[in-house]
C-alpha positions as CSV (number, residue, x, y, z in Angstrom):
1,X,0.0,0.0,0.0
2,X,2.8,2.4,0.8
3,X,4.4,1.9,-2.6
4,X,1.0,2.5,-4.3
5,X,0.6,5.7,-2.3
6,X,4.1,6.9,-3.3
7,X,3.5,6.2,-7.0
8,X,0.1,8.1,-6.7
9,X,1.9,11.1,-5.2
10,X,4.6,11.1,-7.8
11,X,2.0,11.0,-10.6
12,X,0.1,13.8,-9.0
13,X,3.2,15.9,-8.8
14,X,4.0,15.2,-12.5
15,X,0.5,16.2,-13.6
16,X,0.7,19.5,-11.6
17,X,4.1,20.2,-13.2
18,X,2.9,19.5,-16.7
19,X,-0.2,21.8,-16.2
20,X,1.9,24.6,-14.9
21,X,4.5,24.2,-17.6
22,X,1.8,24.5,-20.3
23,X,0.4,27.6,-18.8
24,X,3.9,29.3,-18.9
25,X,5.6,27.8,-21.9
26,X,8.1,30.7,-22.1
27,X,9.4,30.4,-18.5
28,X,13.0,29.4,-18.4
29,X,13.7,30.5,-21.9
30,X,15.9,33.4,-22.6
31,X,14.1,36.2,-24.6
32,X,15.8,37.4,-27.8
33,X,16.3,41.2,-27.7
34,X,14.5,43.1,-30.4
35,X,16.7,45.2,-32.6
36,X,14.6,48.4,-32.6
37,X,17.0,50.2,-34.8
38,X,16.7,47.6,-37.5
39,X,12.9,47.6,-37.3
40,X,12.8,51.4,-37.7
41,X,15.1,51.1,-40.8
42,X,13.0,48.4,-42.3
43,X,9.9,50.6,-41.9
44,X,11.7,53.5,-43.5
45,X,12.7,51.4,-46.5
46,X,9.1,50.1,-46.9
47,X,7.8,53.7,-46.8
48,X,10.3,54.7,-49.5
49,X,9.3,51.8,-51.7
50,X,5.6,52.8,-51.4
51,X,6.6,56.4,-52.3
52,X,8.1,55.5,-55.7
53,X,5.2,53.4,-57.0
54,X,3.8,54.6,-60.3
55,X,1.1,57.1,-59.6
56,X,-2.5,56.5,-60.8
57,X,-5.4,58.9,-60.6
58,X,-5.6,58.6,-56.8
59,X,-2.0,59.8,-56.5
60,X,-3.0,63.4,-57.3
61,X,-3.8,63.8,-53.6
62,X,-0.1,63.9,-52.6
63,X,1.2,65.0,-56.1
64,X,3.5,63.3,-58.6
65,X,7.0,64.0,-59.7
66,X,6.2,63.4,-63.4
67,X,3.1,63.6,-65.6
68,X,3.2,61.8,-68.9
69,X,1.1,63.4,-71.7
70,X,0.3,61.1,-74.6
71,X,-2.4,60.1,-77.1
72,X,-4.4,56.9,-76.4
73,X,-2.7,55.2,-79.4
74,X,0.7,55.5,-77.6
75,X,-0.4,54.0,-74.3
76,X,2.1,51.1,-74.5
77,X,5.0,53.5,-75.0
78,X,3.8,55.6,-72.1
79,X,3.6,52.5,-70.0
80,X,7.2,51.5,-70.8
81,X,8.4,55.0,-70.1
82,X,6.5,55.2,-66.8
83,X,8.1,51.9,-65.8
84,X,11.6,53.2,-66.6
85,X,11.0,56.5,-64.7
86,X,9.6,54.7,-61.7
87,X,12.7,52.4,-61.6
88,X,14.7,55.6,-61.3
89,X,12.8,56.5,-58.1
90,X,10.2,58.9,-59.4
91,X,6.4,58.9,-58.8
92,X,4.8,58.9,-62.3
93,X,1.2,59.8,-63.3
94,X,0.3,58.2,-66.6
95,X,-2.7,55.9,-66.1
96,X,-5.8,57.8,-67.2
97,X,-8.4,55.6,-65.6
98,X,-11.1,57.8,-64.3
99,X,-12.5,56.9,-60.9
100,X,-16.3,56.8,-60.2
101,X,-17.7,60.2,-59.5
102,X,-15.0,62.1,-61.4
103,X,-14.9,63.6,-64.9
104,X,-12.0,63.2,-67.3
105,X,-11.0,66.9,-67.3
106,X,-11.1,67.1,-63.5
107,X,-8.7,64.1,-63.0
108,X,-6.3,65.3,-65.7
109,X,-6.3,68.9,-64.6
110,X,-5.6,67.9,-60.9
111,X,-2.8,65.5,-61.9
112,X,-1.3,68.1,-64.2
113,X,-1.4,70.8,-61.6
114,X,0.3,68.7,-59.0
115,X,3.1,67.4,-61.2
116,X,6.6,68.9,-61.0
117,X,7.6,67.8,-64.5
118,X,5.6,67.0,-67.7
119,X,6.9,64.7,-70.4
120,X,4.9,65.0,-73.7
121,X,5.2,62.1,-76.2
122,X,4.9,63.5,-79.7
123,X,3.6,61.1,-82.3
124,X,1.3,61.2,-85.4
125,X,-1.6,60.8,-83.0
126,X,-0.6,63.2,-80.3
127,X,0.3,66.2,-82.7
128,X,-3.4,66.3,-83.6
129,X,-4.7,65.7,-80.1
130,X,-6.3,68.8,-78.5
131,X,-5.7,67.4,-75.0
132,X,-2.0,66.7,-75.5
133,X,-1.4,70.1,-77.0
134,X,-3.3,71.8,-74.1
135,X,-1.2,69.8,-71.5
136,X,2.0,70.7,-73.4
137,X,1.0,74.4,-73.4
138,X,0.4,74.4,-69.6
139,X,3.7,72.6,-69.0
140,X,5.6,75.1,-71.2
141,X,4.0,78.0,-69.4
142,X,5.2,76.6,-66.1
143,X,8.6,75.8,-67.7
144,X,8.5,72.1,-66.7
145,X,8.0,70.6,-70.2
146,X,10.3,67.8,-71.5
147,X,9.2,66.8,-75.0
148,X,10.0,63.3,-76.4
149,X,9.7,62.3,-80.1
150,X,8.4,58.7,-80.4
151,X,7.6,58.9,-84.1
152,X,9.1,61.0,-87.0
153,X,6.6,63.8,-87.0
154,X,6.6,67.6,-87.0
155,X,6.1,68.9,-83.5
156,X,3.5,71.6,-83.2
157,X,5.0,75.0,-84.0
158,X,4.5,76.4,-80.4
159,X,6.8,73.7,-79.0
160,X,9.5,73.4,-81.6
161,X,11.9,75.8,-79.7
162,X,12.2,73.2,-77.0
163,X,14.7,70.4,-77.7
164,X,13.0,67.0,-77.8
165,X,14.5,63.7,-76.8
166,X,14.5,61.2,-79.7
167,X,12.9,57.9,-78.6
168,X,11.8,56.9,-82.1
169,X,13.9,53.7,-82.0
170,X,13.6,53.1,-78.2
171,X,12.6,49.5,-77.4
172,X,11.9,50.0,-73.7
173,X,15.5,49.3,-72.6
174,X,17.0,51.4,-69.8
175,X,20.3,51.4,-71.7
176,X,19.6,54.1,-74.2
177,X,21.5,57.3,-74.7
178,X,18.4,59.3,-75.6
179,X,16.5,58.0,-72.6
180,X,19.4,58.9,-70.4
181,X,19.3,62.5,-71.8
182,X,15.6,62.7,-71.2
183,X,16.1,61.5,-67.6
184,X,18.9,64.1,-67.2
185,X,16.5,66.8,-68.3
186,X,13.8,65.5,-65.9
187,X,16.4,65.5,-63.0
188,X,17.3,69.2,-63.8
189,X,13.6,70.3,-63.7
190,X,12.8,68.4,-60.5
191,X,16.0,69.7,-58.8
192,X,15.1,73.2,-59.9
193,X,11.6,72.9,-58.5
194,X,13.0,71.5,-55.2
195,X,15.4,74.5,-54.9
196,X,12.6,76.9,-55.6
197,X,10.4,75.3,-53.0
198,X,13.2,75.6,-50.4
199,X,13.7,79.3,-51.2
200,X,10.0,79.9,-50.9
């Protein structure tokens, strides 16, 4: 009987130990210290990645670096250019999808007003587009226009005095001298705008 009693007590102690251990599974383990500096840096990197995403119609709330003006027939070229510019770290407005409750001219005007640089893609379709010429006129008035020739056409007279980048033979590659010149012009305009903002 004494042996049975001892075994019973030992089993009871074991059960109590298992129950307490399950309630406090972390007891006895050394906690790994959290590197708060690394967490802060990671969050900063994530925020920066979000900032350089291509801007759609909803991006007009915070403004875009670059507005691409183009005719509907040149949408694929505009898409490729927007991708190349975004990879360089700029926020680009190019997708002309109109959200519910908004009109086309409201969305375009808002995006154009908030842009710091405007790239106009000149083609056989865009030289006859009233919208593209109006956007180019506004960009020229603000001195933020960067024209790009994507087809062999005569640029409208009002804009011929501004040197245009030649992207006629551009295949979408980032390794292109004319594309590099265009990006250099964009950088100059954006830097000029940033300096003007600081002086103001």
